[in-house]
C-alpha angles and dihedrals in degrees: 000000000000099000129353126185118207132184120198110194142172136107129311111275095037094094096249095147089047089054090060093042092052093045093046092049091047093051096043100042105028109021098045095239134124120243138175126193133204127176140200132190139158123259090257090058100182109070097007127099118283137170140184123202130206129195109198125189145162086229134047112295109239099180114040099197126085117243102169112019112204094188129044124184109191117186096173138045093241091052092049092048092049101045114023092086089065094067116103125224107290093023121143118247116191115185135180097248097213098043102040124068110196120235105223128318126320104201093154094055134071098240118199126177126201127188090217097151093050092048090048091051089050087055090053107265136046088220086084091064092102093054092048088050091047091052089051091046090052093051098046102039102037088207090128133017123251090232092056092048092053092047089053095056100080108090093018098065124041111272093234090058098042096104094048091046090053089048090051091048090050091050091055092042093052091048090051093049090048092049092049093049090051091049091048090047091055093048095056 
């Protein structure tokens, strides 16, 4: 990887900005990469569309804004509708499978669906959706290591919820690994 551009998107209250903060911290402090983050959200914040963008590189990032995102994680319908058209041929599209209804086919994209909200509810609270999605993202993109992501959590999630956030991350990560092994098994 020389440079990778990533957009995390959803609605305010889903922890979208936190996804980028955790990933950026993990890459910069624990995976020996460079990362910059920018964010955007509506004036209403909670419930309105929001996104956070990361530029990740092996070298110093000179321009902090994304221009051609190669990965989009969309955890809401509005986010998907707004951003999926930015992805280039071969881009990675990760959607929350129960909240996002696809518009047409996406044969030129690597489409991956994660039941992040359902898994978070099974863990006791849908507030953990973002950590389930981050675990999945980590497993399927290989942009960042799982170890670095877990090391980045303290200070970015409340201390009293650290263990359950790690459990949520692990749930998404395991689902992503399982999905990738099934895909690889079908391709052989």
